[in-house]
C-alpha positions as CSV (number, residue, x, y, z in Angstrom):
1,X,-3.6,-14.1,-16.3
2,X,-3.0,-10.4,-17.0
3,X,-5.4,-7.6,-17.8
4,X,-4.1,-4.5,-19.6
5,X,-5.5,-1.0,-19.9
6,X,-3.8,1.9,-21.8
7,X,-4.9,5.3,-20.7
8,X,-4.2,8.8,-22.1
9,X,-0.5,9.5,-22.4
10,X,0.2,5.9,-23.3
11,X,0.5,4.7,-19.7
12,X,-0.3,1.0,-19.5
13,X,-1.8,-0.4,-16.3
14,X,-1.6,-4.1,-15.6
15,X,-3.5,-6.2,-13.2
16,X,-2.0,-9.7,-12.9
17,X,-3.4,-12.7,-11.2
18,X,-1.0,-15.7,-10.6
19,X,-2.5,-19.0,-11.5
20,X,-0.1,-20.7,-9.1
21,X,-0.3,-18.6,-6.0
22,X,-3.4,-16.5,-6.5
23,X,-1.3,-13.4,-5.9
24,X,-2.6,-10.2,-7.4
25,X,-0.1,-7.6,-8.7
26,X,-0.8,-4.1,-10.0
27,X,1.5,-2.0,-12.0
28,X,1.4,1.9,-11.8
29,X,-1.6,2.8,-9.6
30,X,-4.4,1.2,-7.6
31,X,-7.4,3.1,-6.4
32,X,-9.9,1.6,-4.0
33,X,-13.2,3.5,-3.7
34,X,-14.5,1.9,-0.6
35,X,-12.9,-0.8,1.7
36,X,-9.7,-2.8,1.1
37,X,-9.4,-5.8,3.3
38,X,-6.2,-7.8,3.3
39,X,-6.3,-11.2,5.1
40,X,-2.6,-12.0,4.7
41,X,0.4,-9.8,4.2
42,X,0.2,-6.3,2.5
43,X,3.4,-5.1,0.9
44,X,4.0,-1.8,-0.9
45,X,7.3,-1.3,-2.6
46,X,6.9,2.4,-3.0
47,X,5.2,5.3,-1.3
48,X,1.6,4.6,-0.2
49,X,-0.9,7.4,0.5
50,X,-3.9,6.8,2.8
51,X,-6.4,9.7,2.6
52,X,-8.5,8.7,5.6
53,X,-8.3,6.8,8.8
54,X,-6.1,3.7,8.9
55,X,-7.1,1.2,11.6
56,X,-4.7,-1.6,12.6
57,X,-5.7,-4.7,14.5
58,X,-2.1,-5.9,15.0
59,X,1.4,-4.5,15.4
60,X,3.1,-2.1,13.0
61,X,6.7,-3.2,12.7
62,X,9.7,-2.1,10.7
63,X,11.4,-4.8,8.6
64,X,14.7,-4.3,10.5
65,X,15.9,-2.7,13.7
66,X,16.6,1.1,13.6
67,X,15.7,1.5,9.9
68,X,12.4,3.3,9.8
69,X,11.4,6.8,11.0
70,X,7.9,7.9,11.9
71,X,7.2,11.3,10.5
72,X,9.8,13.6,9.0
73,X,11.4,16.9,10.0
74,X,9.1,18.8,7.6
75,X,5.9,16.9,8.3
76,X,5.6,15.8,11.9
77,X,2.7,14.4,13.8
78,X,0.7,16.9,15.9
79,X,-0.1,14.5,18.8
80,X,0.8,10.9,19.6
81,X,-1.3,9.1,22.1
82,X,0.3,6.0,23.7
83,X,-0.2,4.0,26.8
């Protein structure tokens, strides 16, 4: 089942729900005004922006060894607190 919305500029946004797996797919942009809870895996195939605090209850892992950087030369973290 798909839901379509065309906004100014002719951009079509699609929200699809799989009848087989129950997976939800979003084309273009998704904005969540309050809380987004994900019970299973969360995958983003492009850049994701989080404008507030992100709290993790489990590990944050790269998908392969030596493939992911944290920060960038132009935008580094001020402080990293680790035990």
